[in-house]
Kinemage of the C-alpha trace (Angstrom):
@kinemage 1
@onewidth
@group {chain A} dominant
@subgroup {mainchain}
@vectorlist {calphas} color= white
{ca met a 1} P -131.552 -193.525 -27.643
{ca ser a 2} L -130.989 -194.076 -23.923
{ca lys a 3} L -132.722 -191.634 -21.615
{ca leu a 4} L -129.375 -190.956 -19.979
{ca phe a 5} L -128.118 -189.315 -23.191
{ca leu a 6} L -130.866 -186.725 -22.775
{ca val a 7} L -129.432 -185.479 -19.460
{ca gly a 8} L -126.705 -183.408 -21.047
{ca ala a 9} L -129.062 -182.080 -23.703
{ca leu a 10} L -131.602 -180.980 -21.133
{ca met a 11} L -128.942 -179.082 -19.186
{ca leu a 12} L -128.270 -177.039 -22.322
{ca leu a 13} L -131.916 -176.027 -22.788
{ca ser a 14} L -132.768 -172.406 -22.315
{ca asn a 15} L -133.299 -171.966 -18.605
{ca val a 16} L -135.380 -168.924 -19.408
{ca ala a 17} L -137.970 -171.193 -20.995
{ca leu a 18} L -137.680 -173.739 -18.200
{ca cys a 19} L -138.174 -171.122 -15.498
{ca ala a 20} L -140.891 -169.094 -17.246
{ca gln a 21} L -143.529 -170.762 -15.068
{ca phe a 22} L -141.888 -169.566 -11.868
{ca glu a 23} L -143.356 -166.788 -9.804
{ca ala a 24} L -141.129 -163.856 -8.907
{ca lys a 25} L -138.486 -164.766 -6.347
{ca lys a 26} L -138.843 -163.488 -2.828
{ca his a 27} L -136.142 -163.775 -0.230
{ca asn a 28} L -137.464 -161.929 2.753
{ca val a 29} L -134.985 -163.297 5.249
{ca gly a 30} L -135.419 -160.563 7.831
{ca thr a 31} L -133.211 -160.267 10.895
{ca val a 32} L -131.046 -163.338 11.374
{ca ser a 33} L -128.574 -164.155 14.101
{ca phe a 34} L -125.142 -165.392 12.993
{ca ser a 35} L -123.626 -166.085 16.377
{ca his a 36} L -121.886 -169.427 15.948
{ca glu a 37} L -118.583 -168.532 14.305
{ca ser a 38} L -116.607 -169.688 17.326
{ca glu a 39} L -118.230 -173.146 17.248
{ca met a 40} L -117.610 -173.414 13.507
{ca lys a 41} L -113.962 -172.476 13.859
{ca thr a 42} L -113.379 -174.834 16.781
{ca leu a 43} L -114.985 -177.727 14.914
{ca ala a 44} L -113.224 -177.057 11.612
{ca gln a 45} L -109.847 -176.685 13.283
{ca ala a 46} L -110.296 -179.859 15.303
{ca leu a 47} L -111.001 -181.832 12.129
{ca trp a 48} L -108.052 -180.188 10.358
{ca ser a 49} L -105.684 -180.980 13.242
{ca glu a 50} L -106.679 -184.659 13.311
{ca pro a 51} L -107.622 -185.507 9.724
{ca glu a 52} L -109.312 -188.848 9.142
{ca leu a 53} L -109.795 -190.829 5.949
{ca gly a 54} L -113.095 -192.052 4.519
{ca phe a 55} L -115.176 -194.329 6.754
{ca leu a 56} L -112.527 -193.867 9.483
{ca glu a 57} L -113.780 -190.457 10.705
{ca asp a 58} L -114.466 -191.586 14.272
{ca lys a 59} L -113.297 -188.427 16.075
{ca ser a 60} L -114.678 -186.099 13.416
{ca thr a 61} L -118.190 -187.522 13.511
{ca ser a 62} L -118.201 -187.612 17.319
{ca leu a 63} L -117.316 -183.912 17.522
{ca met a 64} L -120.035 -182.968 15.052
{ca gln a 65} L -122.661 -185.068 16.792
{ca glu a 66} L -121.698 -183.766 20.221
{ca leu a 67} L -122.022 -180.127 19.149
{ca leu a 68} L -125.427 -180.670 17.566
{ca ser a 69} L -126.696 -182.806 20.428
{ca lys a 70} L -125.824 -180.097 22.959
{ca arg a 71} L -127.933 -177.649 20.948
{ca gly a 72} L -130.931 -179.973 21.186
{ca phe a 73} L -130.733 -181.846 17.908
{ca ser a 74} L -131.863 -185.466 18.047
{ca val a 75} L -129.044 -187.578 16.600
{ca thr a 76} L -129.247 -190.944 14.865
{ca gln a 77} L -125.887 -192.691 14.621
{ca ser a 78} L -124.445 -195.309 12.242
{ca val a 79} L -126.864 -194.712 9.405
{ca ala a 80} L -127.162 -196.906 6.281
{ca gly a 81} L -124.490 -199.342 7.407
{ca met a 82} L -121.833 -196.651 7.895
{ca pro a 83} L -120.539 -196.288 11.480
{ca thr a 84} L -119.482 -192.644 10.985
{ca ala a 85} L -122.657 -191.494 9.196
{ca phe a 86} L -125.339 -189.695 11.214
{ca ile a 87} L -128.525 -187.668 10.887
{ca ala a 88} L -129.210 -184.824 13.343
{ca glu a 89} L -132.664 -183.212 13.393
{ca tyr a 90} L -134.175 -180.078 14.923
{ca gly a 91} L -137.668 -178.568 14.678
{ca tyr a 92} L -140.901 -180.166 13.528
{ca gly a 93} L -143.125 -180.444 10.503
{ca lys a 94} L -142.645 -179.450 6.912
{ca pro a 95} L -140.657 -178.369 5.036
{ca ile a 96} L -137.696 -180.586 5.844
{ca ile a 97} L -134.405 -178.982 4.824
{ca ala a 98} L -131.263 -181.111 4.637
{ca leu a 99} L -127.778 -179.737 5.149
{ca leu a 100} L -125.026 -182.014 3.830
{ca ala a 101} L -121.863 -182.157 5.925
{ca glu a 102} L -118.716 -183.887 4.667
{ca met a 103} L -115.811 -184.766 6.938
{ca asp a 104} L -113.190 -187.019 5.314
{ca ala a 105} L -109.606 -186.054 4.494
{ca leu a 106} L -107.306 -187.112 1.652
{ca pro a 107} L -104.281 -189.394 2.042
{ca gly a 108} L -100.747 -188.003 1.982
{ca val a 109} L -101.474 -184.249 1.819
{ca gly a 110} L -101.182 -183.241 5.469
{ca val a 111} L -99.173 -180.010 5.820
{ca ala a 112} L -98.645 -177.236 8.337
{ca ala a 113} L -100.601 -174.002 7.827
{ca lys a 114} L -97.646 -172.194 6.290
{ca thr a 115} L -96.772 -170.493 3.010
{ca his a 116} L -94.294 -173.207 2.089
{ca lys a 117} L -94.816 -176.942 1.851
{ca glu a 118} L -94.100 -178.508 5.237
{ca pro a 119} L -95.507 -182.054 5.385
{ca val a 120} L -96.853 -183.319 8.686
{ca met a 121} L -95.393 -186.742 9.357
{ca lys a 122} L -96.895 -189.610 11.309
{ca arg a 123} L -95.140 -192.961 11.745
{ca gly a 124} L -92.750 -192.082 8.954
{ca leu a 125} L -95.469 -191.191 6.449
{ca val a 126} L -97.131 -187.949 5.427
{ca gln a 127} L -100.420 -187.901 7.291
{ca pro a 128} L -103.806 -187.252 5.651
{ca gly a 129} L -104.849 -183.670 5.107
{ca his a 130} L -107.889 -181.552 4.285
{ca ala a 131} L -106.781 -180.530 0.799
{ca cys a 132} L -110.435 -180.486 -0.269
{ca gly a 133} L -111.503 -178.510 2.791
{ca his a 134} L -114.008 -180.981 4.198
{ca asn a 135} L -113.152 -179.757 7.683
{ca leu a 136} L -114.569 -176.396 6.593
{ca phe a 137} L -117.463 -178.086 4.795
{ca ala a 138} L -118.419 -179.740 8.092
{ca gly a 139} L -117.982 -176.579 10.143
{ca gly a 140} L -120.038 -174.440 7.763
{ca ala a 141} L -122.904 -176.918 7.479
{ca val a 142} L -123.100 -177.452 11.240
{ca gly a 143} L -122.841 -173.702 11.856
{ca ala a 144} L -125.697 -173.039 9.446
{ca ala a 145} L -127.796 -175.669 11.227
{ca leu a 146} L -127.201 -173.927 14.556
{ca asn a 147} L -128.250 -170.602 13.008
{ca ile a 148} L -131.406 -172.148 11.558
{ca ala a 149} L -132.260 -173.720 14.913
{ca asp a 150} L -131.994 -170.257 16.491
{ca phe a 151} L -134.339 -168.915 13.826
{ca leu a 152} L -136.899 -171.666 14.436
{ca asp a 153} L -136.812 -170.968 18.164
{ca asn a 154} L -137.545 -167.278 17.609
{ca ser a 155} L -139.992 -167.465 14.736
{ca ser a 156} L -143.544 -168.556 14.111
{ca ala a 157} L -142.336 -170.511 11.077
{ca thr a 158} L -142.531 -174.282 11.201
{ca gly a 159} L -140.082 -176.643 9.620
{ca thr a 160} L -137.301 -179.120 10.274
{ca val a 161} L -133.587 -178.826 9.679
{ca arg a 162} L -131.509 -181.981 9.306
{ca val a 163} L -127.764 -182.321 9.213
{ca tyr a 164} L -126.572 -185.358 7.280
{ca gly a 165} L -123.090 -186.336 8.416
{ca thr a 166} L -121.817 -187.935 5.212
{ca pro a 167} L -118.545 -189.888 5.352
{ca ala a 168} L -116.135 -190.928 2.617
{ca glu a 169} L -116.999 -188.442 -0.115
{ca glu a 170} L -113.515 -188.936 -1.541
{ca gly a 171} L -114.106 -192.187 -3.393
{ca gly a 172} L -116.256 -193.976 -0.836
{ca ser a 173} L -119.644 -192.653 -2.052
{ca gly a 174} L -121.108 -192.210 1.427
{ca lys a 175} L -124.148 -190.210 0.295
{ca val a 176} L -125.033 -192.881 -2.244
{ca tyr a 177} L -125.676 -195.407 0.521
{ca leu a 178} L -127.856 -192.853 2.323
{ca ala a 179} L -129.833 -192.263 -0.872
{ca arg a 180} L -130.132 -195.975 -1.573
{ca ala a 181} L -131.447 -196.535 1.958
{ca gly a 182} L -134.196 -193.956 1.384
{ca lys a 183} L -132.896 -191.468 3.950
{ca phe a 184} L -133.886 -188.480 1.770
{ca lys a 185} L -137.394 -189.669 0.856
{ca asp a 186} L -139.228 -187.207 3.112
{ca val a 187} L -136.785 -184.321 2.596
{ca asp a 188} L -137.977 -181.310 0.588
{ca val a 189} L -134.669 -179.752 -0.371
{ca ala a 190} L -130.942 -180.298 0.211
{ca leu a 191} L -128.393 -177.521 0.687
{ca his a 192} L -124.627 -177.875 0.513
{ca trp a 193} L -121.471 -175.906 -0.182
{ca his a 194} L -117.830 -176.525 -1.010
{ca pro a 195} L -114.544 -174.781 -0.275
{ca ser a 196} L -113.034 -173.138 -3.335
{ca asp a 197} L -110.854 -170.315 -4.620
{ca ser a 198} L -113.926 -168.194 -5.431
{ca ser a 199} L -117.492 -167.565 -4.303
{ca ser a 200} L -120.290 -168.548 -6.674
{ca ala a 201} L -123.816 -169.938 -6.691
{ca ser a 202} L -124.299 -170.361 -10.442
{ca pro a 203} L -125.816 -173.740 -11.381
{ca ser a 204} L -123.368 -176.482 -12.214
{ca ser a 205} L -123.145 -180.201 -12.803
{ca ser a 206} L -120.292 -182.675 -12.386
{ca leu a 207} L -118.842 -185.871 -13.802
{ca ala a 208} L -120.368 -189.209 -12.969
{ca asn a 209} L -117.701 -191.541 -11.626
{ca lys a 210} L -117.197 -195.237 -10.969
{ca ser a 211} L -114.191 -196.501 -9.059
{ca gly a 212} L -112.774 -199.802 -7.948
{ca lys a 213} L -109.783 -202.058 -7.476
{ca phe a 214} L -108.424 -204.795 -9.736
{ca arg a 215} L -106.424 -207.426 -7.865
{ca phe a 216} L -104.105 -209.814 -9.718
{ca phe a 217} L -102.819 -213.103 -8.330
{ca gly a 218} L -99.779 -214.952 -9.705
{ca glu a 219} L -97.031 -217.335 -8.584
{ca ala a 220} L -94.001 -216.210 -6.573
{ca ala a 221} L -90.510 -217.371 -7.539
{ca his a 222} L -86.882 -216.289 -7.329
{ca ala a 223} L -86.636 -213.565 -9.964
{ca ala a 224} L -83.084 -214.561 -10.973
{ca ala a 225} L -82.682 -218.256 -10.094
{ca ala a 226} L -86.096 -219.534 -11.225
{ca pro a 227} L -87.983 -216.825 -13.144
{ca glu a 228} L -89.655 -219.418 -15.397
{ca lys a 229} L -91.526 -220.765 -12.391
{ca gly a 230} L -93.055 -217.402 -11.563
{ca arg a 231} L -96.147 -215.685 -12.927
{ca ser a 232} L -96.046 -211.985 -12.106
{ca ala a 233} L -99.174 -210.358 -10.744
{ca leu a 234} L -97.480 -207.032 -11.430
{ca asp a 235} L -97.215 -208.001 -15.090
{ca gly a 236} L -100.990 -208.440 -15.026
{ca val a 237} L -101.447 -204.942 -13.621
{ca glu a 238} L -99.042 -203.402 -16.116
{ca ala a 239} L -100.638 -205.234 -19.051
{ca met a 240} L -104.047 -203.977 -17.981
{ca asn a 241} L -102.759 -200.419 -17.644
{ca met a 242} L -101.190 -200.585 -21.109
{ca met a 243} L -104.450 -201.706 -22.695
{ca val a 244} L -106.437 -199.027 -20.871
{ca asn a 245} L -103.968 -196.361 -22.000
{ca leu a 246} L -104.418 -197.531 -25.601
{ca met a 247} L -108.177 -197.341 -25.049
{ca arg a 248} L -107.961 -193.596 -24.321
{ca glu a 249} L -107.867 -192.875 -28.061
{ca his a 250} L -111.265 -194.474 -28.476
{ca val a 251} L -113.424 -192.958 -25.738
{ca pro a 252} L -115.926 -190.051 -25.860
{ca asp a 253} L -114.637 -186.512 -25.381
{ca gly a 254} L -114.572 -185.382 -21.784
{ca thr a 255} L -113.866 -188.858 -20.440
{ca arg a 256} L -111.396 -189.108 -17.564
{ca ile a 257} L -109.608 -192.322 -16.564
{ca his a 258} L -107.109 -192.343 -13.660
{ca tyr a 259} L -105.269 -195.115 -11.859
{ca val a 260} L -102.645 -195.738 -9.212
{ca ile a 261} L -100.821 -198.985 -8.500
{ca thr a 262} L -101.582 -199.498 -4.833
{ca his a 263} L -99.536 -202.687 -4.489
{ca gly a 264} L -96.795 -203.788 -6.832
{ca gly a 265} L -94.887 -206.437 -4.932
{ca thr a 266} L -92.507 -206.585 -2.003
{ca ala a 267} L -88.963 -206.883 -3.454
{ca pro a 268} L -87.397 -206.850 -6.951
{ca asn a 269} L -85.905 -210.323 -6.533
{ca ile a 270} L -89.297 -211.919 -5.802
{ca val a 271} L -91.753 -212.404 -8.640
{ca pro a 272} L -94.874 -210.655 -7.239
{ca asp a 273} L -97.687 -213.077 -6.533
{ca tyr a 274} L -100.080 -210.208 -5.726
{ca ala a 275} L -100.600 -206.746 -7.213
{ca glu a 276} L -103.431 -204.227 -7.134
{ca val a 277} L -104.434 -201.215 -9.246
{ca tyr a 278} L -107.084 -198.633 -8.257
{ca tyr a 279} L -109.124 -197.051 -11.084
{ca tyr a 280} L -111.506 -194.101 -11.535
{ca val a 281} L -113.633 -193.624 -14.685
{ca arg a 282} L -115.512 -190.344 -15.197
{ca ser a 283} L -117.868 -188.774 -17.720
{ca ala a 284} L -120.690 -186.246 -17.671
{ca lys a 285} L -122.981 -189.081 -18.790
{ca pro a 286} L -123.560 -191.983 -16.384
{ca asp a 287} L -124.160 -194.479 -19.180
{ca val a 288} L -120.764 -193.651 -20.701
{ca val a 289} L -119.136 -194.409 -17.355
{ca leu a 290} L -120.886 -197.752 -17.160
{ca ser a 291} L -119.909 -198.739 -20.697
{ca leu a 292} L -116.262 -197.776 -20.129
{ca trp a 293} L -116.163 -199.727 -16.891
{ca glu a 294} L -117.203 -202.822 -18.807
{ca arg a 295} L -114.258 -202.233 -21.143
{ca leu a 296} L -111.924 -201.932 -18.144
{ca glu a 297} L -113.139 -205.289 -16.896
{ca leu a 298} L -112.449 -206.832 -20.305
{ca ala a 299} L -108.951 -205.318 -20.300
{ca ala a 300} L -108.343 -206.860 -16.879
{ca glu a 301} L -109.508 -210.279 -18.071
{ca gly a 302} L -107.299 -210.019 -21.140
{ca ala a 303} L -104.309 -208.991 -19.038
{ca ala a 304} L -104.811 -211.955 -16.734
{ca leu a 305} L -105.110 -214.335 -19.677
{ca gly a 306} L -101.976 -213.016 -21.329
{ca thr a 307} L -99.859 -213.142 -18.171
{ca gln a 308} L -101.289 -216.438 -16.862
{ca thr a 309} L -102.491 -214.754 -13.700
{ca arg a 310} L -105.910 -214.473 -12.105
{ca val a 311} L -107.831 -211.227 -11.541
{ca glu a 312} L -110.615 -210.170 -9.195
{ca ser a 313} L -112.332 -206.786 -9.157
{ca glu a 314} L -114.239 -204.827 -6.528
{ca val a 315} L -116.347 -201.728 -7.152
{ca thr a 316} L -115.603 -199.381 -4.252
{ca gly a 317} L -117.511 -196.295 -5.335
{ca gly a 318} L -119.859 -194.857 -7.911
{ca val a 319} L -121.642 -191.512 -8.185
{ca trp a 320} L -123.995 -189.805 -10.612
{ca asn a 321} L -123.558 -186.338 -12.077
{ca val a 322} L -125.114 -183.445 -10.161
{ca leu a 323} L -128.623 -182.514 -11.330
{ca pro a 324} L -128.765 -178.706 -11.169
{ca asn a 325} L -131.684 -176.596 -9.995
{ca val a 326} L -131.408 -173.218 -11.687
{ca tyr a 327} L -134.244 -171.668 -9.715
{ca leu a 328} L -132.642 -172.462 -6.362
{ca ser a 329} L -129.227 -171.419 -7.659
{ca ser a 330} L -130.647 -168.040 -8.647
{ca leu a 331} L -132.170 -167.628 -5.194
{ca met a 332} L -128.900 -168.598 -3.520
{ca his a 333} L -126.949 -166.214 -5.754
{ca asp a 334} L -129.170 -163.303 -4.725
{ca leu a 335} L -128.514 -164.111 -1.082
{ca leu a 336} L -124.782 -164.507 -1.720
{ca thr a 337} L -124.615 -161.041 -3.268
{ca glu a 338} L -126.280 -159.616 -0.157
{ca thr a 339} L -123.643 -161.214 2.069
{ca pro a 340} L -120.631 -159.034 2.948
{ca gln a 341} L -117.346 -159.606 1.132
{ca ile a 342} L -114.872 -161.764 3.028
{ca pro a 343} L -112.656 -159.436 5.097
{ca leu a 344} L -108.948 -160.207 5.350
{ca thr a 345} L -106.435 -158.682 7.731
{ca lys a 346} L -103.068 -157.323 6.619
{ca asp a 347} L -101.340 -160.514 7.819
{ca glu a 348} L -103.844 -162.717 5.969
{ca ile a 349} L -103.364 -160.736 2.769
{ca glu a 350} L -99.609 -161.161 3.088
{ca phe a 351} L -100.107 -164.908 3.680
{ca gly a 352} L -102.295 -165.063 0.577
{ca lys a 353} L -99.707 -163.281 -1.544
{ca lys a 354} L -96.908 -165.600 -0.457
{ca ile a 355} L -98.841 -168.801 -0.942
{ca ser a 356} L -100.187 -167.583 -4.288
{ca ser a 357} L -96.612 -167.021 -5.460
{ca thr a 358} L -95.940 -170.758 -5.016
{ca arg a 359} L -98.259 -171.282 -8.000
{ca asn a 360} L -96.729 -168.378 -9.955
{ca met a 361} L -99.803 -166.230 -9.469
{ca glu a 362} L -100.583 -162.873 -7.893
{ca phe a 363} L -103.222 -162.509 -5.195
{ca asp a 364} L -105.688 -159.622 -5.574
{ca ser a 365} L -107.228 -159.316 -2.123
{ca ser a 366} L -109.770 -156.730 -3.332
{ca lys a 367} L -111.582 -159.472 -5.265
{ca his a 368} L -111.365 -162.218 -2.639
{ca gly a 369} L -114.811 -163.604 -1.879
{ca val a 370} L -116.596 -161.234 -4.265
{ca pro a 371} L -119.474 -163.259 -5.806
{ca gln a 372} L -118.899 -164.392 -9.360
{ca lys a 373} L -121.371 -163.138 -11.972
{ca phe a 374} L -124.436 -165.355 -12.184
{ca ser a 375} L -124.954 -167.485 -15.270
{ca ser a 376} L -128.038 -169.617 -15.841
{ca glu a 377} L -126.081 -171.798 -18.272
{ca val a 378} L -125.128 -174.989 -16.473
{ca ala a 379} L -121.359 -175.479 -16.276
{ca val a 380} L -119.890 -178.959 -15.794
{ca trp a 381} L -117.030 -179.374 -13.298
{ca ser a 382} L -114.231 -181.722 -14.231
{ca ala a 383} L -114.713 -183.416 -10.875
{ca ser a 384} L -117.143 -185.774 -9.178
{ca thr a 385} L -119.166 -185.779 -5.971
{ca asp a 386} L -121.678 -188.039 -4.275
{ca val a 387} L -123.900 -184.970 -3.916
{ca gly a 388} L -124.938 -186.022 -7.415
{ca asp a 389} L -126.925 -188.985 -6.122
{ca val a 390} L -128.748 -186.781 -3.607
{ca ser a 391} L -129.620 -184.328 -6.395
{ca trp a 392} L -131.446 -187.102 -8.290
{ca gln a 393} L -133.629 -187.718 -5.204
{ca ile a 394} L -134.680 -184.188 -4.243
{ca pro a 395} L -134.099 -180.561 -5.332
{ca thr a 396} L -130.503 -179.758 -4.393
{ca val a 397} L -128.503 -176.532 -4.476
{ca gly a 398} L -125.029 -175.513 -3.403
{ca leu a 399} L -122.446 -172.781 -3.526
{ca ser a 400} L -118.708 -172.429 -3.456
{ca ala a 401} L -117.026 -170.003 -1.076
{ca ala a 402} L -113.524 -168.529 -1.237
{ca thr a 403} L -111.601 -170.432 1.403
{ca trp a 404} L -108.407 -170.418 -0.696
{ca val a 405} L -106.738 -167.668 -2.723
{ca lys a 406} L -107.641 -167.398 -6.392
{ca gly a 407} L -105.975 -169.988 -8.572
{ca thr a 408} L -105.609 -172.638 -5.872
{ca pro a 409} L -106.772 -176.062 -7.081
{ca pro a 410} L -108.262 -178.526 -4.595
{ca his a 411} L -106.218 -181.590 -3.608
{ca thr a 412} L -103.021 -179.512 -3.321
{ca trp a 413} L -100.806 -178.713 -0.349
{ca gln a 414} L -101.779 -175.042 -0.689
{ca ala a 415} L -105.462 -175.888 -0.238
{ca ser a 416} L -104.593 -178.114 2.706
{ca ser a 417} L -102.631 -175.304 4.341
{ca met a 418} L -105.305 -172.623 3.924
{ca ser a 419} L -108.037 -174.966 5.143
{ca gly a 420} L -106.350 -174.763 8.537
{ca met a 421} L -106.101 -170.990 8.960
{ca glu a 422} L -108.201 -167.822 8.940
{ca ile a 423} L -108.496 -167.452 5.171
{ca gly a 424} L -110.288 -170.792 5.165
{ca his a 425} L -112.341 -170.026 8.259
{ca lys a 426} L -113.648 -166.740 6.869
{ca gly a 427} L -114.781 -168.389 3.649
{ca met a 428} L -116.593 -170.944 5.801
{ca tyr a 429} L -118.427 -168.140 7.637
{ca gln a 430} L -119.585 -166.694 4.313
{ca ala a 431} L -120.896 -170.077 3.200
{ca ala a 432} L -122.704 -170.683 6.496
{ca glu a 433} L -124.424 -167.305 6.243
{ca val a 434} L -125.652 -167.993 2.708
{ca leu a 435} L -126.845 -171.498 3.641
{ca thr a 436} L -128.704 -170.023 6.621
{ca lys a 437} L -130.372 -167.300 4.566
{ca thr a 438} L -131.347 -169.763 1.849
{ca ala a 439} L -132.949 -172.112 4.351
{ca ile a 440} L -134.826 -169.308 6.102
{ca ser a 441} L -136.061 -167.919 2.801
{ca ile a 442} L -137.394 -171.378 1.904
{ca leu a 443} L -139.048 -171.668 5.316
{ca lys a 444} L -140.727 -168.261 4.991
{ca glu a 445} L -141.696 -168.330 1.311
{ca pro a 446} L -143.445 -171.547 0.134
{ca val a 447} L -143.150 -170.425 -3.501
{ca his a 448} L -139.479 -171.428 -3.483
{ca leu a 449} L -140.186 -175.086 -2.877
{ca lys a 450} L -143.000 -175.074 -5.405
{ca asn a 451} L -140.762 -173.714 -8.133
{ca ala a 452} L -137.762 -175.844 -7.172
{ca lys a 453} L -139.855 -179.024 -7.208
{ca asn a 454} L -141.356 -178.158 -10.580
{ca glu a 455} L -137.881 -177.819 -12.078
{ca phe a 456} L -136.669 -180.972 -10.336
{ca lys a 457} L -139.584 -182.958 -11.726
{ca thr a 458} L -138.732 -181.842 -15.264
{ca arg a 459} L -135.009 -182.494 -15.050
{ca ser a 460} L -135.151 -185.789 -13.145
{ca ser a 461} L -137.616 -187.277 -15.640
{ca thr a 462} L -134.804 -187.624 -18.195
{ca ala a 463} L -133.239 -190.702 -16.608
{ca asn a 464} L -134.022 -193.668 -14.416
{ca tyr a 465} L -131.681 -193.292 -11.443
{ca ile a 466} L -130.018 -196.549 -10.376
{ca pro a 467} L -127.062 -196.409 -7.946
{ca met a 468} L -123.767 -197.305 -9.621
{ca ile a 469} L -122.658 -199.150 -6.500
{ca gly a 470} L -125.364 -201.744 -7.032
{ca gln a 471} L -126.356 -203.612 -3.879
{ca arg a 472} L -122.916 -203.891 -2.313
{ca ala a 473} L -122.450 -202.906 1.342
{ca pro a 474} L -120.379 -199.796 2.100
{ca ala a 475} L -116.692 -200.372 1.310
{ca leu a 476} L -115.646 -199.550 4.849
{ca asp a 477} L -112.057 -200.702 4.316
{ca tyr a 478} L -111.339 -198.985 0.991
{ca arg a 479} L -108.803 -196.647 2.669
{ca lys a 480} L -107.081 -199.336 4.701
């Protein structure tokens, strides 16, 4: 049996038994200054106002680097072959605590911050938008770093805080290239967070994911006058899609396969000589993803053979599932419960009620941002993230914070709207406070790293991590 099959089984082990060796948790954070809300808001709103797609985040990364540089962080630009990736460092010595900061937007979901869908147009197209809240992700991570720098300046504790500016999370696998380049080798622990419709720090995993594009090449011809002389590249794409859809009956439970036809031709009366389809394959088990991807490649070859076309494929992204750390999640949960509930004004509550009604739901403001009950049982999201690859390098922990009203899924216009107004900002402040407290607790209490590393060693021993992207260079043009 492959070691990778043991990953899921290990996650279902009793965490009580796994954590029995741990000493009692301490989280003596003490007095902490949280004085950077204005910088967080300004940064998050700037990214929301000018959203940028993966590997194209030129303005976003510049703003983040500028803010950190002014505070005294040393900044390294263009890391691991990615022009918009950076590492900003403050402090000295061990432990080294990484804060992950995402920044990319999603295509075609740009909207105004209103309670109805009002697309923001640019050159006749709906512009990108932060429907996954990465503008808030960036603001909260940078804000936490500023808080931690203040703590280091006013404390006898030693340690280093690093902000990793990680581009192209949405399909570009930016963190994977950082991991592959060894940029986390000397880091002790990584902290992250994500915008959500609720606040929680319970341990969770995710789906491994491999993505790429299949490009078919045929022969153009007049579709009416000389169809026999044409060989349709679009036929190749459609034949592949048909075979993959038939394959869905014969894949493991929990598998996800998605595709979009990104190019299907130029006009109905021209037999398309070029067509392209963009695929994602997901599963909780990395080896399942890899085996299904091989079947996709066979379907593409068969489609090309049957339509007398030619096919080429390019892997554009690939991420592992998140490796949880229950000990760190428990610590983070304790600190989340000590953080005040997210306060909303009367106008914000009214906004929340109206936007919630667009999804046929009712908004209960009394529960907004109240921490979810902690569970040591590892849940698996039906989503993917390149945080997974970081989590197989070093102990990693994260939380979600309520930046959207309950019931709002990510990648929707409602999430995009709220990521650009105060409901989103206030969730970001909550996340930054918890990240700050977690980092300070780790800096002050060495037992946390000891216990987190013990758990990481046990969990990571179940598989031999190999990046799914192989040795390819970053796919810097995957959004173009």
